[in-house]
C-alpha positions as CSV (number, residue, x, y, z in Angstrom):
1,M,-0.3,14.0,-27.3
2,R,-0.1,15.7,-24.0
3,E,-1.6,13.7,-22.0
4,F,0.5,10.6,-23.2
5,F,3.7,12.6,-22.8
6,L,2.3,13.3,-19.2
7,F,1.7,10.1,-18.6
8,I,5.2,9.0,-19.8
9,A,6.9,11.2,-17.2
10,I,4.6,9.9,-14.4
11,V,5.3,6.5,-14.8
12,S,9.0,8.0,-15.6
13,L,9.5,9.3,-12.0
14,V,7.2,5.9,-10.3
15,C,9.6,3.8,-11.4
16,G,12.6,6.1,-10.3
17,V,10.9,6.3,-7.3
18,K,10.6,2.6,-6.6
19,F,14.5,1.7,-8.0
20,I,16.2,4.2,-5.3
21,Y,14.0,2.7,-2.2
22,D,14.4,-0.5,-3.7
23,A,17.1,-0.7,-4.8
24,R,18.5,-3.8,-2.5
25,P,15.6,-5.4,-2.7
26,I,15.3,-5.7,-6.2
27,V,19.3,-7.1,-6.3
28,K,18.4,-9.7,-4.3
29,K,15.6,-10.9,-5.6
30,Y,15.9,-10.5,-10.2
31,F,20.4,-10.0,-9.8
32,S,22.5,-13.1,-8.9
33,F,26.2,-12.2,-9.1
34,G,29.0,-11.2,-6.0
35,D,28.8,-7.7,-6.1
36,K,25.3,-6.8,-4.6
37,N,27.2,-2.8,-3.2
38,E,27.9,-1.9,-7.2
39,A,24.0,-3.4,-8.7
40,T,22.8,-1.4,-5.6
41,L,24.5,1.7,-6.7
42,G,24.1,1.4,-10.5
43,L,19.4,0.6,-10.2
44,K,19.4,4.2,-7.2
45,I,21.6,5.7,-9.6
46,L,19.5,4.5,-13.1
47,G,16.1,5.8,-10.5
48,F,17.6,9.3,-10.1
49,L,18.7,9.7,-13.5
50,L,15.0,8.4,-14.7
51,M,13.5,10.5,-12.0
52,I,15.5,13.6,-13.6
53,I,13.8,12.8,-17.1
54,G,10.6,12.6,-15.3
55,G,10.6,15.1,-14.0
56,T,12.3,17.6,-16.7
57,L,9.3,16.1,-18.5
58,M,6.2,17.0,-16.8
59,Y,8.2,20.9,-16.0
60,F,8.2,21.5,-20.1
61,M,4.6,20.4,-20.6
62,Y,3.1,22.3,-17.9
């Protein structure tokens, strides 16, 4: 069970970092609506929240 939560935490951290640093190319590739700046900001906020969740999970597991 502990390894499962560690795996979830690591995946969450990696996805969060990917969303933060590559937000604009992801938005250009997958979304086609007008305001790309708002979508980029939303993706960066989602990445930040994923990093917080993953980091907190790792902190309390080990």
